N, C-alpha and C positions, 0 to 999 in steps of 0.2 A: 187648535191647526198654530204649526209652528211655518211662519214663512218666510222664506228668504227673498232679499232684495240685493237683485246687482246693480251699483248705480254708476257705470265707466263714465269717462268723458263722454259717449254720445250714446248711450246705452244705458238704461235700468232695467231690470229683471229679477220678478219677485217668481222666488219656487217654494209652494208650500210640502208639508214633508207627506211621506205616503207612509202608512201604517209597515208594511214590509220592511224587513232587514236587511232585505237585499237593495232596495232602493230609497233612498233618503227623502227623494221629492217627487210631487207627482205632480206637478206643473209652472209653467215659466210665462211670465210676463214682460216683456222686452220693451224697454223706450229707448230714445237716440236717434241718432241720424243715420250716415252710409257705413256706418263702423257698426249698423248696428242693423239697421234695414234688410229687411227678406224680400219687401216685394210691393209695401204702401208706397213706392216710389212712382211706381207706376198709375196709378193714380189720382195721386196729388200730380206731379207734372201734369198730364192731361189736361186734367181741371184749370190749370195754369197756363193751359194752350204751351206746353213745354214737350218736350220728348227726354227723354232720360235715355241715355247710351247703353245704361246696363240690361236693358231691356231689349238688346241684340248682340248677335256673337262681336267678338269673342268672347264675353262675359260667358260666364260659366260654364265653361269648357274643359277645365281639370275635373270635377265632380258631377258634375247636373247634365254635363254634355249640352247644354242649351240654356239660353239665358233666366234669369230667377228676379229678376229686380235689383239683384245683391251686386255690390259695386266689387268686384273681385273676380279673379277665376274659376273661384269654388267658394268652400266653405268659408264660412264668421267666425269670431271667435263664439256667440251663441249658438253657431251649430253645435263646436266642439265641444261647448259646456253642453246642449242638452243629449248626445250621444253619450256620453261620460258618464251622466245621472240616468241613461238609458229612458231618455225622453224622446218622442218626436220632434221633426223641427220644429220651431215656434210659426206656426201660421200667422200670414201679416192678414193685420185688422180690416184691411179695406177692403181686401178680394177675397178672402174665403169666405166659402156659403156653408160650411161646417160647423161643426161645436167646437166652443174655444173651453170647454173646460179642462185640456190640458194645457192649456195657455194661449196669449196671443202675443203679436208684436206690433207696436204702437208707432215703432222706431218708421220716420222719413226722413230720407236723403236731405242734405241742406239745411235741418233743421236747428233749431237754437237754444239754447237753453231762457236768454231774454226774448222776452213778445216779440213777436216783428215790428211794432210800435218803437221798438226801440231804434230802430236802423232804418224807418223811413228816411231820416231826414239826412244821413249822410249822402252825399252825392257819388253816384254809380254803384251803391249799393241797396240802398231801400226795395227799387223796386227788382232785386232779383232775391230778397229775402221772403218763404212762403209760411203761409198763415198753418205750422205746423210745429212750434215752439211747445216746451215741454208742458206748459200749462194746458195747451190744445189737448195733447198725449194723456193730460191725467183727465181729462174731461172727457176723453174715449174711452179710459178706463174705469171710470164712474159711471157711465152707460151700460157695459157690461157686467156689475157686481151684481146687481138682482136679478143677472141669471148664473151664477158662480157660486157653487155649495160652499164658497165660505163666507218713481215716478218720476222721470223727470231726466232729461237729459242735459247736460253743459257744451255744448259744440261754441268752442272758442271762435271767431270771427275773425279775420284780422284785416280782411280787404277795405282800405277806404279811411283807415287810422295810420299813425305813427307810431313808433315805439314807446313815448311815452303817454298816449292816451291807450295804448292796448295796456301798458302796464296800471293803469288809474281802474283799468274798466273791471280785471281783475276777482278784486272784493265784493262786487255785485255777482259775479259771475261765484265764485264758491257761497257765495246766500245764497244765492238759488237754489245750490244744490244740497246746502245743508236745509234749507226751508223744507226740498220734496225728503229729505233723509226723515225729518220732524214727520210726514205728513203720515207715511207710509209706517213709519211705527209706532204712529197713534192707530191704524188702521190693522196692527196686528203684528208686524213684520217682528221676530229674535234676533235675525241676522240680514245683517243688511253691508254689500260687499261695497265700497269705492272705487273704485278706479281711479285715476289721476291722468295726465294725459301725456300725449305720448311726446317726443324732441318736435317742437314744431318749423325749426331750424333746419330739420333734415328733410321734409318733406319736398318732394318734387316740384310741386304748385308753387309752395312756399319760395325755395328757390330759383323759380321761374319766374314771378311773380315780383320779386323782389332782390335782383341782383345789385351786387355794389361792384365798383370799381377799386375800393379799395381790399389789398389779400386781408388786410387788420381784421376784416368784417366775419370771417371766416374761420372755425376750429381747424388751426393745424392736422389736428388726429382724424377729423372725421369730413369735411370738407364742409360742416353746416355752416349756416348762419347763429354767430353768438349769439346776438338780441333775442331773435325770436328762440333761443336754447334758454335762456335766460330767464325769459317771461314763462316758460314749463314748466322752469324750476323752481319760479315763483309761487305759479301757480298753488302745485301741489306742494308746499309748504305751507301755505295758508289752508291748502285745503287738507291737510294732514292735523293742523290745530285745530279745527272748527271739529273735525270726527272728533279730536279730543274732550271738546267741549259736549259733542252731543252725546259722549260714551258717559260724561260725568251727571249729564242730565237723564240718564235711560241704561242705568245700572244692570236693568235685567235684559237688554240687547245687546248683540253683537254687532259692535262695528266694523269692520275689517277694510284696510287699504289694500288695495291690488294696485300694483304698478304696472304702470303704463309704457314709462320711460325708460326705465332700464333695460329690460329685453329688447326694445326697439335698438337704442345707445351700442347695446354688445352686439346686433345684427350688422351695425354702421361700422365699427370700430374694427370689430375683427370676421370679416363675412366670411372666411375659409375657416373658418370653426365650425360653420352653419354650413356649409356646401354653396356657398350662395357665389356670384360673381361678384368680382372686384370691385368692377363699376359700380359699386353698391346702390349708391342713392340715383341711377339710373332705372327707368320704367321698363317693365316688360312690354307692356304695350302701348302705342304713343307712334307720335304724329315727327319725331325727329326732335335733333337741337341735342345739345348736352347731356340733358337728363331723359331725353326721349318723351320731353313733354309736352308739347303744342296744344292750345286753347283752340285754334284754327283747326286740327287735324286732331282730335281725341279720340282714344281707346273707342275703336266701333264706329270710326268717319270716314270716309273716303280719304285715302293718304299713309293713313293709316297703319304699321305693321307692328305682330303678337310676335313674341321669340318664341323658339321652340321647346324650351322648356321653364315652363314659371315657377317650378321649383326651386331655379336657382336664382330665384329674383328675390329682393325683401320686398319692393313695390309694383303692383301690377299696375295701376294706370294714375297714380301719385296715391293713391287707398293700398292697403297691403295686401299680398296675393296670401293664397288659403296657406301655404307653410311656414309665413310669417305669423298667421292668427293661430295655427295650430300650437305651435310655440308660446306663444303668450299666453291662450289659454291654461295651458300647464300649469303654469305659476300663478295664474289666478286662481286655478283648482286645488292648486298645492295649498295657499293663504288659504279657502274656504277651509280646508280640510282640517288644518292646521289652529283656525283660530280659536281663540275660548271665551269664555266672556269675564 
């Protein structure tokens, strides 16, 4: 059985091959955080006496017509991948009562690559990190394997750290991702797709939480924070070096790098090319302010408003819109299709 594992910044999926030549794969197993979560957040947040905004309107308004736990107005990258592969949407592991033979989604909004214990002593951060890291999600996957025929996320947490601390954390994050790749290859994966991380300095939450009075802190061409984008570039560079090492160790497996940074920065730099509003760093759904991101009036909360046309926006609530995910998914699928051993 040939397996495909997709290991993005906040997502890991494994896909097993089908016998039919019309469809290459017959199941997807997804790991990650809010970029991939299709509903596990509803359970995990409730267990921690928290409420996820993604469980209430206007989330899901564009495609599903109701909230599903997805942190967007509609489908995520994993949904577009499933559709292209002619597979059903990947059901969330913690809320689905049916069969997982066609796949399962272990991703949880807020999950991190490193274990929650790593963040415990960081002031103002530790209490907000949920016990749903990559190692936890891999244990959930292990619990399912006996029922199947026939693993990790890399959330880049920035709160509570300065730029120097963040940069020093990058090697540990990349090491965690690489270790997960080794695990899934040893479990039989023949193709592993590993996207990098998006431009951190362009996201409305980071722009909101880390403002600078110095104009030189922002990129002239994008309005994004230079230091955070540089950290994303540094992470992606180290990750690609690590993937080369994995390829040498496993010449019989395909290890594909999927670019998350470039498609997002393209949309930021040239919004008109993609039919996006010129105020491209502004959220469609939020509580006002320069970026329409307000932690006291987040999307779905009293005081927040939602734009008339989410497809004209890059950012939904700080996460991406369905239209942005659609464009990114096309690039990832192209990378998978064109990859070679």
